[in-house]
N, C-alpha and C positions, 0 to 999 in steps of 0.2 A: 777456561784459562788454566795454565799450568800452575801448580802450587809454588813453583820457584819464582814466579813473576809477582812482584809486590802488587797488592791491591791498590786501588785509588786512595790517595792520602786523605784522611778525614779533614774536614774544614777546621781551621784554627778555632779553638774554643769548643769544638764539638765534644760531647760527653762520650767517653769510651763505654761500650756496652760489655759488661761483665756477664758471662754466661753461667750455665749450671756447673756443678762440680764435675771436673774432668779427672782429677786424681784424689783418691781418698786414702789417707794413711791412718790406720787404726791400731792402737795399743802395741806399737812396735817396741820390742826389747831385743837388745843385741849385747852379747857378752863374749869376751875373749879370755878363755880360762875363767879365772875368778874376778876379772875386771869387767864391770858393767859400763859399756859405752853408751847405751841408750836404755831408758827405763820407761816403758808404758807411754810412748809418744804417739799422740793423735793430732792430726790437723788435715785440712783439705785444701785443694787448689781449684779455683774456678777458671773456666775457659776464658782466655784473653786477658787474664790479670798478670801483674808482676807480683810474685809472692816471695818475700825475702825471709831468709833464715839467718838469724844473728845470734851472737853469744861469744863469750871469751874463748881464747885458745883452749882446746881440750873439751869443749862443750858437747861435741858429738855432731857437729854440723856436716862435715864431710862424710862421716859414717852414715848419716841419714841419707845423703845423696847416693852413697854406695849401695844402700839397701834398695832405694828406688830404682836404680839402673842395673841391678843384678850382680854387682861386684860382691856384695855380702848377702847372705841369707839369714834373716833374723830368726832367733829362736822362738819368738812369740809375735803374734799380731798378723795383720794382713794389709796388703797394698792393692787397691783396686783402680784400674785405669779404664775409663769409659765403660764402667759397669762390669769389667772382667777382672776378677781377682787373679793374681799370679804369685806362684810360689816356686822355688827351686828353678828359676829361670836365669840363664846367663845374660851377659851384657848384649850379646848379639841378638838374642830373642827379644829382649826388651827394646832394642833399637828398631827391630822389625815392626814392633807394635806401634812405634811412633814417638819414642822418648830418646832425645839426643843429649849429649853431655860434653862439656869442656872441663878440663882439669886445671887445678891450681898450678901444678908443675907442667909446663908445656911438653907435649909428646909429639912434636912435629918432626917431619923428616928433614933435617937441617940441610942436607946436600941436595934436596930436590927443590924445584922452583915453586913459587907461590901457586901457579896454575896447577901443577901436579899434586901439591899438597891438598888443595881444595878438591881436586878431581878424585882423590882417594876417598873423600866423603861420599862419593856417588856409588861406591862398591855395592851397597845394598840394592841399588836400583838397576844394576847391570844384569841383563838376562842371558846374553850370549856366553858361550863357554870360552875358555882360555884359547883354544885352538882357533876359533873363529875370530877372536879379538886380535890374535897375533897376525893372522892373514888379512884382517880388515876386509872381509868379504861379505857381500850381501847385507843381511840385517845387522851384522856387527858394525859395519861402517856407518850405517844410518843411525844406529844407536849411539855410537861414539860421538857423532856430530851433535845429536840431541843433548847428550850429557855435557859436552863442551859448551854448548850454547847456554845451558843452565848455569855452569860455572862462571862463564863470562858475565852473566847478569849479576851474580853474587859479587864478583870482583868490581864491577861498576858500582854496585850498591855500597860496598865498603870503601870506595874511593882509593883503591890500590892498583889502578890500571898501570901506573908507571913501574910497578914492581912485579908484574905478572910473570916475567921470565927470570927474576932474580932468585938465587938460592936463598931459602928462608934463613939459613944461618948467618947471612950477611945483613939481615935487616935489624933495625933497632927493636928493642924489647916490645915497645908499644905496638909496632906494626906486626910483630910475631903474634901477639895476642889477637890482633884483628884477623890474621890468617887462621888462627885456631877457631875463632868464631865462624869464619867463612866455611871451614871444613865441616863444622857441626851443622851449619845451615844447609850445606849440600845434601844432607840426609833428608831434608824436608820434614823435620820433626814437628809433631803437634805440640809437644811439651819440650822445652829446652832447659836443661839443668846447667847453670853457670856457677862454677866453683871459684870464687874470688876473681872475677874477670878484670878488676882494676888493681889487683895486687902489684906492687912494685912500680906503678906508673907515677909520672909527675902530674901536676894539676891539669895541664893542657891535654895530656893523653887521657886522663880520667874523664874530662869533659867530652872528648870525642867518643869514648867508649859508652858513656851514658847515653849520648845521642843515638848511637847505633843500637843499643839495647832497646831503647824506647821505639826506634823506628822498626826494628824486628817485631816488636810486640804490636805496634799499631798498623804497620803496612803489610807485613806478612801474616798477621793474625796469630802469631805464635805465642803460646802461653809460656811465661818465664818463671822459673824457680831459681832464686839468686842467693848465693852466700856472699856476704860482703862485710868487711870490717869498718869501712868508712861510713860513719853514721849520717853524714851529710848526704851522701849518695843514696843510702837506704831511705831516708826520710823524703828525699826529693822524687824518687822514681817508683817507689813501691805502692801498691794498692793495699796490701796487708802484710803484716810482719808476724812471724812466730819466733819466740825467743827461747833458746836452750841454755842451760847452765848445769854442768856436771852430768850431762846425759838426761836431764829432766826438762820438761817444758815448764817455763815460769811465766810466759806471757804469750798472748795471741790477740791480734786486733789490728786496727788501723795504725798508721805511723804515729798519729797524735795520741791514741790510747796507750800504745806501748811507751811512748816518750814520757807519759805522765804516770806510768805504773810505779808505785813505790818499790815493789819487789824487783822490777827490772832496773830501776835507778840504783838500788842498793847493790845488785849482783853484777851489773855490767856497765851501765852508763856512768855511775859515780855521782856522788852528791853535788859535785861542782856543776853538773849539767842541769 
């Protein structure tokens, strides 16, 4: 079965199986000049779980994701993916390894259709050269058909069939976020990094995105690492939560453990919670 085809949905009430450690972050420190963005951060991510990273603005959450997917190179520490440590790797190399990413600020091609935007996420999978693609001859044509079928399955999965030929710039913000998720899924990542996927959404849009994130995790089997400010979302969909504050880790555990941590309450949640 192709990795792009969702697996059979688990029966309602079935216990999700959390696997072994797939991503191990150890003692990461990152500085920009004299400013410390991250200080000695360690945590791990287990296969098939939803792992949330929370903290106030400026806590270092996005910097942490940027270290994981190769945008930044930390001065200290190591990141290991499926037993393979990687250093000095760019985003393309990390993506080839199987780590995908969405960004807080959408970087979609606004003048291109939904279909073509999601199709751009298949670039890593395309084997034929540009010349063969342009002429659509032999293996290139068969490959394009295969990739388009994969993209159509993602469009069906995200329930955006009605907008497949619509330029992305004409879509409401919530649907653009869905397209961004689709483009990341087109890479067939083993681990998907989501940087505030619900930011700027209304309640209904958040509910839809939560459902899609959980479906990606449960049906595709994709491991999720999620940055999110909405604590209701975090507590509802996460298996484990790591908490950052001023670039340091101040909490790590289940949502319930984090919710009840005095240090987390003081630094982030507030005493009213």
